[in-house]
N, C-alpha and C positions, 0 to 999 in steps of 0.2 A: 275079325279084325275089331270091329266096333265094341264087341263084348269084353275084350282084351283091353282096351283103352277106358272103358267103364270101370272095370274092375282096378285098373292101376291108379285111377283118379280116387276111387273110393278108398283104395290103401293108403294114398298120399294124403286124404284128409284127415286119416287117423293117426299118420306118423310124421308128416313134414312139418318143419319150424314155420313153414309159410301158411299153414292151414289156421284159419280163423272164423270165427261166427260173425256171419252178415246179418244185420237186422234191416228188413225192408221197411219201405215207408208205411205199410198197413201192419207194421208190428211182427210179422213172422219171421222166424229165425232159421238159418240154414248155415251147415258148415261148408266153407268155400275156401280155395286157394287164392291167394293174392300174389301175383308174380309182377316183376317189372316189364314193361313194354321196352323190348330192346329195338324195335324198329325206330323209335323218335328218343334218342338220348338226350335232347336238349329239355325235355318235358318231365315233369314227374307223374306220368301216366301208368296206371296199373291195369293189369288184365286180371278179372274175376272169372274162377271156374266153378260153377255149380253144377252137378248133375240135373238132367233134365227132370227125371223123376227121382225125387229125394223127399225124405221125410222131415217134416217141418218140426223142429225141436220143442217149440212152446206149444204145440196144438195136441189135442188128445189123439193118440193113435187108433185109428179105425180097425186096421186088420194087420196080419204079420207081414204082408208085402209092402214094398216101397210105395207102388203106385196105388194102392188103397188108402194110404194113410195121407 
């Protein structure tokens, strides 16, 4: 089941209109989904989804697999 969720998240990172590039405080860039937090409608909180093992966009790629780079 978790493999299916990761696959769905990666497809959403490519095709969703809510997909953006997040720049972390150390300068690394990752693709992420930014969704509204529907549990607290009074606030403008967002939920950011980034795959745990993902490729950094602005670093040199080390290998062909996600966890190597």
